N, C-alpha and C positions, 0 to 999 in steps of 0.2 A: 334362387327360391323364389317362387312367384308370388308377387305381392298381393295382399288380401284385397278383395273387392270391398270398398268401402260401404256400399250399399247393403252389403250382405253381413256388416260387421253388428253386432248389439250394441243398443244404446245405455248399456249400464254405466259406463262412465260419468254421466251426468250429476251424480251423487244424490242427496236427498232429493226425495220427489221424480227419481226418475223412472222409467218403465223400460225395463228391459223387453226387447224385440228388435227385429231386423226394420230397417228404414227403407224404403222401396223406390226406386228411380221415378224422378217426375220429367224426365226428358221427353217421352211420349206424351203424356197428358198436356206438357207444356205446349209443343209444338202442335197438338190438336187445337188447343185453344187459341193459339195465335193465328192458326190457318181459317179458322171460323169466323176469327175477328176481322182478319184483312178480308173475307168474302162479303161480311156483312158490311164493311167500310166501302167497298165498290159498290154495292146496291145503293148506301146513302150518298156517295158522291154521283152514281147515275141518277138518281131522284134529283139532286139538286141541279145537274146539268138540262134535266128534261123540265124543270120546271121551270129554269132561265128561257129554254126555247119556247115554252108555254106563254111565258109573258110577252113575248114578240109576236106569237099570233095572237093573242088578245089585243095587243095593240094593232095591229093588222086591221081588226074588226072595224075601225074608226072609218076606215077605207074600202067599201064593199068591191071595188075593182081590184084590189090586191088579197082579196081573202083566198086562201088555198084551203078548200075543205078537205082535200084527202090529207094534208098535213094535220090539220086539227084532228082528224079522226084516228091517224097513226099515232099523234101524241097522246091522245085519250086512251089508246089501247097500251101505249108502252108505259104510261103513268099507273094504270091499274095493276098490269103485271108487275111493277116495281114495288106498288104499296104490299102486294101480296108476296112477293119474294124478299121485303124487309121483314114481314110477320115471320116466316119460314127462318129466315136467318137469325133471327132473334131469338126463335127456339132452338137452334143448332147451338148458338153460342152460351144461351143457359145451360144446356143439357153438358157440353164441354166445359164449362166454368165448374160448374157442380162436381163433374167427375175429378177435375183437377182438385177440387177444393177437398172431397174425400181422401186425395192421396196425400196431400200436403198436411192435413189435418192429421191423418194417422201417424204421418212421420213426426210432426208436432209432439204427438203424445208419446212417440218411442224416445225422443229427446228430453220430454218433462211431463210427468202425467197432470200436473197440479194448474196448469195455464189455461184451460179451456173454460168459458163460462157457458157454454151451451152444449146440449149433447148433439151425439150423431144424427139422430133425425132431423135437426135444425139446419145441417147444412141444406136440405131441400125444403123443409115447411118454411123457413125463415125468409125464403124469396116470395111465398105464396099467401103465407098467414095476412090478412089486412092488418093495418097498424103495425105490428110487429116487423113486417116487412122493409119500413122504414130505417131501422136501426140494427135488428138482428146479423145479416148477413155483414153488415161492415165490423161489427164486434167480432164476428167469427174471424175474418179476416184479420182484424187487429191482435188477436189472440195468436194465430199461427204466427203472424210476424213477429212478436215479441217473444215467442218461444223458440223461434227457427232463427232469429238474428244472432250474432257473435253477442256476447255478454255486454261489450261497451255499447252497442248499437239497439240491445233489447231488453233483456232483464233490468240491467243497472241503469238503463238509458230512457229514451222516451217511449212510454207505454203505448201512445197513440200517434203511430206516424205520421205525418204529413201530406207524405204521396197517398196513401190510402184515405183520408180525408178529403182530399182533394178530387180523387177518383169517384170517390162517393157523391159528392155535391154534383159534379160536372155530370154524373149517370142520370141522377136525379132531376136536374136543371132540363137535360135533354127529353126524359121520359113526361116531365110535366108539360114541356113546348109542344112534343108533338102530339100529345093528348088533348091539349087544347086547341090546337089547330085545327085537329079532328072532329071536336066536338063545337066549335061555333062555325068558322068559314068551312070547313070542309063537309058540311052537312047540306048545306046549300049550293044551287045550281046557277043563281045570278052571276052576271059577268063581274061584278065588284066583288064579290066572294072567291070568285075563281083567280082573279087577280091576287087577292091577299091569300088564299092558299098557296099560290106559288110563291108568292114574295116571300112568305113565312118559311117555307120549305128550304129556300136558298139561304135564307138568313140563320135557320138553327144548322144546319148541316157541318157547319164547322165544330159547333159544340158535340154533335155525334162523334165528328172524327176525332176529336181532343179525348172526349170518353173512351174509347177503344183504343187509344194509343194509350193512354194511363192506365188501362185494365190490362193491356201488353206489359206494361211496365211493373205492375204490381205483381203479376205472373211471374215476369223475370227474376225480380229482386227476393221473392220468396223463395223461387226455386234455386236461386243462386246460394240463398243463407243455407237451404238444406244440403245442396252438394257440400259446402264447406263442412258443416258439420258430420255429413258422411265421411269426409276425410279426416276430419279429427277424431273420430271413431276408430279408424282404420289406423292412424298412426298412435292412438291410445293403447289397442289391443293388439298391436303388431309384435 
């Protein structure tokens, strides 16, 4: 006899507070989110390398005989292109992450329908409403994690997982730092400001890369939790 597909089994096994309904696979949304994060990370690394080269070009201006104007122009063009690419990549990551959140939140409701503090529209609005975007997305992820995790790691354990907290702090640290650079040194064209912008770009790149890695880890853990829950559903109803 063919074993049941765990993703198509009903979640009514969860007891009081459970919502009968199918859990949907997270594999494709997870892979898409990872792919967009990888692309974003490549852009950030490229920006750091370009900024490091820019520092060398700025230093060469102290000796006019060694100035390579064509290299400076090329570096300017690449820097501008990478800035645009990072903006686009950030948007794409956001869309992929929200799509993944919709899927895993729906699965969390199939496991237990009383564990989500924010309604479905806030999966989107939580990222764009001023002030609320400081904590709403994290609470949404916290609730999905706590509902999806096995009992010993979730509802009977830590409600606020450390990984999610570190991810959220790191992501906001990178966002604040990059915005600060853009608003202070990035808006001026004097030589000192150009040097500061390049130096700061190199400095914050590891923070951005760490934030992307932590995002991928959060996506993996929650997706893995839900795979385990789906298998448990299949075993309970087989």
